[in-house]
N, C-alpha and C positions, 0 to 999 in steps of 0.2 A: 660610898653608897651603892655603886654598881657591884662591888665585891659582896656586899651584904645581900643584895638581891639575888645574885647567882648562888650564894650559899643557901639561901632560903629555897630556891628552886631545886637545888641538889637534895636538900632535906625532904622536900615534898615528893620528889621523884624516886627517892631511895626505896620505898616499899615496892614500887612498880618494877624497878630494876632488879630487886631481889627476887620478885616473883618470876620475872623473865629468866633469871639465872637458875632458879629452881627448876623451871620447866626444861631448860636446856640440860641440866644435870640429870634429872629423872629421864628425860627423852623417851616418852611413852611409845613412840613408833620407831625408835632406833635410827632416826634420821642423821644425827650428828655422830653417834658412836654406838657401839654394841655393848658397852660396859655400863657404868653407873651403879647406883645403890640398889636397884631392883633387877631381879633376874629377867633375862629375855623370855624364859618360859612363862613367868607370871604375866608379863606384858602381853604375850601372845594369847594367853588364856583370857585376858581381859577384853579381847576383841569381841567376845560374845557376852558382854555384860548385860546388854538390853537391846531390844529391837530398835529403839530410837537412835542409838549410837552405832549399831553394828555396820550399816552401810559405809559411813565415812571411815570408821576405824579399820575395817577390812581393806578398803580401797587404799587408804594411806599406807598401811602396813605392807601390803603386797606390792605397791609401786616402789617403795623403798627397798624391800627385800629383793625384788627381781633386778632392780638396777645394781644392787650390790653383787648379785650372783645370778646372772642370766642363764636360763636353761633353753636348750634347743627344742625341747618337747613341752608343750603347754596344753592345759585344759581351760576352756573359757565357759563360763556359765553363771548361774544365779545361786541362791542360797541352797539349792538342792545339791550343788557340788561342794559347798563350803564345808560340809561334814563328810569328808572323804578320806579314806585310809591310803595315803600316798605310798606308805611303806609296802603294803600288800600289792599295790600296782607295780612298784619297782621290782618286787620279787617275781612277778608274773612276766613283765616285759623286759627286765634288765635295764630299763631307762628310768631316770629320775624326772618326773613330770613336775612342772610348776603349776600349782592349782590357782587359777584366777577365778574361782567361784566366789562371787560377791553377793551377800545378802542384799536384796533389793536390786540386783543387777538386771539388765535388760539388753536388747540388741544395740542400743546406743552405747551402753557400757562396753559390750563385747567388741564393738567396732573400735572404740578408743583403745581398749586394752590390746587388741590385736596389733594395731598400728604402733603402740608403745613397745610391745615385745619385739615386733619386726624391726623397730629402729635401733634396738640394742643388741640383737644377735641374729644369726642366720637360723631361721626356724626349720626344723626337720619333721616334727609331728605336731599337728594341731587338731585337737578334738574339741568340737563346739557342741555344747549341750543346748540344742535348739528347743523351741517350744511353740507350738501353734498358738496356745493361749497368749504367748508373748507378742504375737503379731497384732494384737489389739492396739489401735491408735492411741489409747489412753496410756500405753506403756512407753511413752517417748520421752520421759523425764531424764535428766542427766545428773548422775552422782559422781562424775569423774572430774569435773572442772575445778572444784575447790581444792582437792588434793593436788591436782596438777599445778595449780597456781602456787601452792606452797613449795612444791619441788622446784619450780622455776625461780622462786624468790625465797630461799631458805630462811632469811632473816624474819620473815613473817610467821614462821613456825611458832616462835615463843610467845606471840601475842594473839594467835588464833584462838578463839573461844573454845572450839572443840578440842584442840590440843591441850589447852589449860585444864579443861574438864577431865581429859584422859589422864593428865599428870596427877591430878587430885585423886582420881580413882586408883591409879597405880600405887600411890603412897598409902591410901586407905586400905587397899586390899592386901598390902604387905603385913598389916597388923590386925585387921578385922575381916571376918567372912563377908563375902558379897554374893549376890544372887546372879547366877548365869542363866543364859537362855535355856529354857526347858519347856516342853509342851504343857499347857494348862488344861484344866478339866473341860473348858468350853472351846478350846482351840479347834477341835475337829468341826464342830458346828459353825463356828465363825468363818473358817476357811471356806466351807461349802457355800455359805451364804454370800460371801464376797465373790466367789467364782461364779455363782449363779447370776448375780447382778451384772458381772462383767460380760458373761456369755450372752445375756439378753440384750446388751447394748454393743455387741461386738462390731467393730469397724476395722477392716483389714488395712494395715499400714504397709503399702507397697514399697515405701522407701527402704524397708528392711532388706528387700531383695538386692537393692543396689549395694548395701553394706556387705551382705554375704557374697555377692559377686566379686567385690573388691578382694575379700579374703581368698576366694577361689583363684582369682587371677594372680595374686601375689604368690600363693602357694605353688601354683603351676610354674611361675617364673623362677622361683627359688628351688624348685624340685622338692618341695615339702609335701608330706602326706596330710590331706585334710579329710576329716570325717565328721559328718553331722550326726548327732545322737539325740533322738527324741526320747527324753527320759520318761519312765513310767509315772502315771498318776493312778490313784485308787479308782476302782470301778465306779464308785459313787460320783466321782468327778467326771469320769468318762461319760456317764449317763447324762450329766448336766449338759455337756457339749452336744450330745446327740439330740437331747430334747430341744435345745436351742436351734436345731436345724443346721449345724455347721459342718456336717460330714463331707459334703461336696467341696466346700471351701478348703477343708483340711486336706482332702485328697489332692486338690490342685496345688496346694502349698507344698506337699511332699513331692509331687511331680516336678515342681519348679526347683526345689532343692536338689533333686536327683540329677537335674541337668547341669548342676555345678560340681557336685562331689558325691561320693558314696553316702547313703543315709541308712542308719540303723534305727528302725522305728520300734521302740519298746513300749509305746503307749497304746497297746492293744489289749482287748479283753483276753484273759486266760494266760497271759505271759508271766504274771507274777502273783504270788499269794495275796489273797484279800484279807487275810488275818491281820487285825490291827496291830499285833505285836511286831509286824514288819515295818510299821509306818509311824513316824512322829505325828503326822497329820495327813490329810488326803493328797498333799503335794510332796511330802518329804519322807523318803525312806530312812530307816535307821542306818547307822554306820555298818552294822553287821549285814543288813540286807543289801547295801550297796556293794559290799565285797562280792556278793554272788553275781553281780553284773560285770565284774572286771573281765572274767574269762569270756563272756559272751561278747562284750563290746570290743575288746582288744584282739580276740581271735578273728571275729568277723571283719574288723577294720584293718587287720594286718595284710 
């Protein structure tokens, strides 16, 4: 009787076990291996499948990838860094930087990622894509914890719902076309509306300074170069911040950052073309446009 019961349990659990085995074999974030039936290149492309999945997917991928091959030079930032030509940067600097630009990233994310990178290697160059708009207290959510939990408990990878979904996408994309992140017709307007609403309700989160000071102190202790870079935004977005009366707070913020490390402020009128062909939306430069920033940032920061 007991044997029959156990056999029934095995039969019932077999589909679930097969699903877990399939997820481990496909391994969408290369946690267990770098091989499998789907190429690494396609898996990496799928990180940008949709806005809903991009934050987790990019975070999971980059935590795994950095642990496998830590770099002494890193960039920390949000989605504005996620589309960045690291090959062009390497040709300019002679250094291979690891890009921790995470869609949906914020100062909480950057604090976690700095500590993570610092725990795995001796850092030598740290470039942080800061943002005054990111000082808003509403930007204090955390997208790091779930991927971190998976890294600490690798067995949970095969039954995490996001990983299962990513495995399904990986298999599907090997046979059928899928839609990747691209600006939509109304994205420009929707970004401006969201930024206007945020600026009108802006509340400075002073806890960010503590996080940045920790980075500065660690870099000083380790002999690492730390540079803060205020990335460009389109003049239409700059006008929103001025209209909201935030210029004095922004100046105080930059002064506070300069007391910790060099600051390159590229978010000023007239520093970058306003032509929309240079922009994905008012927050995001195109990859080609970002290449034009490499010489300015790494020459000034060197």
